[in-house]
C-alpha positions as CSV (number, residue, x, y, z in Angstrom):
1,M,11.2,18.7,17.5
2,T,11.3,20.1,13.9
3,L,8.3,20.6,11.7
4,T,9.4,17.7,9.5
5,Q,9.3,15.4,12.5
6,V,5.9,16.6,13.5
7,V,4.5,16.0,10.0
8,F,6.1,12.6,10.0
9,L,4.5,11.7,13.3
10,I,1.1,12.9,12.0
11,L,1.4,10.9,8.8
12,A,2.6,7.8,10.6
13,G,-0.3,8.1,13.0
14,L,-2.7,8.4,10.0
15,A,-1.1,5.4,8.4
16,L,-1.5,3.3,11.5
17,A,-5.0,4.5,12.0
18,G,-5.9,3.5,8.5
19,A,-4.3,0.1,8.9
20,A,-6.1,-0.4,12.2
21,G,-9.4,0.7,10.5
22,M,-8.9,-1.9,7.8
23,V,-8.7,-4.6,10.4
24,A,-11.2,-3.3,13.0
25,L,-14.1,-1.9,10.9
26,R,-17.1,-4.1,10.0
27,N,-18.4,-2.3,7.0
28,L,-16.5,-3.2,3.8
29,V,-16.9,0.3,2.3
30,H,-15.4,1.9,5.4
31,M,-12.6,-0.6,5.3
32,V,-11.7,0.5,1.8
33,L,-11.8,4.1,2.9
34,A,-9.5,3.3,5.8
35,M,-7.2,1.6,3.3
36,V,-7.2,4.8,1.1
37,L,-6.2,6.8,4.2
38,C,-3.3,4.5,4.9
39,F,-2.1,4.6,1.3
40,L,-2.3,8.4,1.2
41,A,-0.4,8.7,4.5
42,V,2.3,6.4,3.1
43,A,2.5,8.6,0.0
44,G,3.0,11.6,2.3
45,I,5.8,9.9,4.0
46,F,7.4,9.3,0.6
47,I,7.1,13.0,-0.1
48,L,8.9,13.7,3.2
49,L,11.7,11.4,2.1
50,E,12.0,13.4,-1.1
51,A,10.9,10.5,-3.2
52,G,8.3,12.3,-5.2
53,F,8.2,9.8,-8.0
54,V,7.4,6.9,-5.6
55,A,4.8,9.0,-3.9
56,V,3.0,9.8,-7.2
57,V,3.2,6.1,-8.2
58,Q,1.8,5.2,-4.7
59,I,-1.2,7.5,-5.3
60,L,-1.8,6.6,-8.9
61,I,-1.6,2.8,-8.5
62,Y,-2.8,2.1,-5.0
63,V,-5.3,4.9,-4.3
64,G,-6.3,5.7,-7.8
65,A,-6.6,2.3,-9.2
66,L,-6.6,-0.5,-6.6
67,A,-8.7,1.1,-3.9
68,I,-11.3,2.5,-6.4
69,L,-11.5,-0.9,-8.1
70,I,-12.1,-2.6,-4.8
71,L,-14.7,0.0,-3.8
72,F,-16.5,-0.4,-7.2
73,A,-16.4,-4.2,-6.9
74,I,-18.0,-4.0,-3.4
75,M,-20.7,-1.6,-4.5
76,L,-21.6,-3.5,-7.6
77,T,-21.8,-6.9,-6.0
78,R,-25.4,-7.4,-4.8
79,D,-24.6,-10.3,-2.5
80,I,-22.3,-8.2,-0.4
81,M,-24.6,-5.2,-0.2
82,D,-27.8,-7.1,0.5
83,R,-26.7,-9.1,3.5
84,R,-24.5,-8.3,6.5
85,V,-21.0,-9.5,6.0
86,R,-19.1,-10.7,9.0
87,T,-15.5,-9.7,8.9
88,S,-14.4,-10.6,12.5
89,I,-12.9,-13.8,13.4
90,P,-13.4,-15.8,16.6
91,Q,-9.7,-16.1,17.2
92,W,-9.1,-12.4,17.6
93,P,-7.6,-12.7,21.1
94,W,-4.8,-14.9,19.6
95,A,-4.3,-12.6,16.7
96,L,-4.0,-9.7,19.1
97,L,-1.5,-11.6,21.2
98,V,0.6,-12.4,18.2
99,A,0.4,-8.8,16.9
100,V,1.5,-7.4,20.3
101,A,4.4,-9.9,20.5
102,L,5.5,-9.0,17.0
103,F,5.2,-5.3,17.8
104,A,7.3,-5.8,20.9
105,L,9.9,-7.7,19.0
106,L,10.2,-5.1,16.3
107,G,10.3,-2.4,18.9
108,A,13.2,-4.1,20.7
109,V,15.1,-4.5,17.5
110,F,14.4,-0.9,16.6
111,L,15.7,0.4,19.9
112,R,18.8,-1.8,20.0
113,T,20.0,-1.1,16.5
114,G,22.6,1.5,16.0
115,W,21.1,3.7,13.2
116,P,23.4,6.0,11.2
117,A,23.1,9.7,11.9
118,A,22.5,10.7,8.3
119,T,22.3,9.1,4.9
120,A,24.2,10.2,1.8
121,E,22.5,12.8,-0.4
122,I,21.1,11.5,-3.7
123,T,22.8,13.4,-6.5
124,G,21.0,14.1,-9.7
125,D,17.3,13.6,-10.6
126,Q,15.8,10.4,-9.0
127,V,13.5,9.8,-12.0
128,V,16.3,10.0,-14.4
129,A,18.3,7.5,-12.3
130,L,15.3,5.2,-12.2
131,G,14.8,5.4,-15.9
132,E,18.5,4.7,-16.6
133,A,18.3,1.7,-14.3
134,L,15.2,0.3,-16.0
135,V,16.7,0.5,-19.5
136,G,20.2,-0.3,-18.4
137,P,21.1,-3.3,-16.2
138,Y,17.5,-4.1,-15.4
139,A,16.1,-3.9,-19.0
140,L,15.4,-7.7,-19.3
141,P,13.5,-8.1,-16.1
142,F,11.6,-4.8,-16.8
143,E,10.6,-6.2,-20.3
144,A,9.7,-9.6,-18.8
145,A,7.4,-7.9,-16.3
146,S,5.7,-5.9,-19.1
147,V,5.2,-9.0,-21.2
148,L,3.7,-10.8,-18.1
149,L,1.3,-7.9,-17.5
150,L,0.3,-7.9,-21.2
151,V,-0.4,-11.7,-21.1
152,A,-2.4,-11.2,-17.9
153,M,-4.5,-8.5,-19.5
154,I,-5.1,-10.6,-22.6
155,G,-6.1,-13.5,-20.4
156,A,-8.5,-11.4,-18.5
157,I,-10.2,-10.3,-21.7
158,V,-10.5,-13.9,-23.0
159,V,-12.0,-15.0,-19.7
160,A,-14.4,-12.1,-19.6
161,R,-15.6,-12.8,-23.2
162,E,-16.1,-16.5,-22.4
163,A,-18.1,-15.6,-19.3
164,R,-20.5,-13.6,-21.5
165,R,-21.2,-16.6,-23.8
């Protein structure tokens, strides 16, 4: 077993532990910290796959923005911090059964699929290729997404201002 495989197994274990923590923990702050652990482990896997740009985006967007936003929202909301929040559901045995069945199905598919021995090497810089794709054939969808995000930000500002009045 090579060092890369060992690091991958460690990162995969951390990602699974973080995902399990998001589901199993009862404290909302601890759930967010488990989510951050999961996101960081996934970013580490991206680095192992030599997708540095995707790893940086994963850290900036998910860990740096989304998880911190959720953490601040939980800490600043008095209703959540003053009373005990129940995060478990009474149907957890059924959920566990479905999860185990899905895991078994995915494991069977994984074991029976003939995976290629190696993938083709990516030539050139990945970030340059991504940039050329975004301004080339995918320019219109990229611009549509940016306009949609702009409209969402303006809408959030309008709603926030109306809530103050």
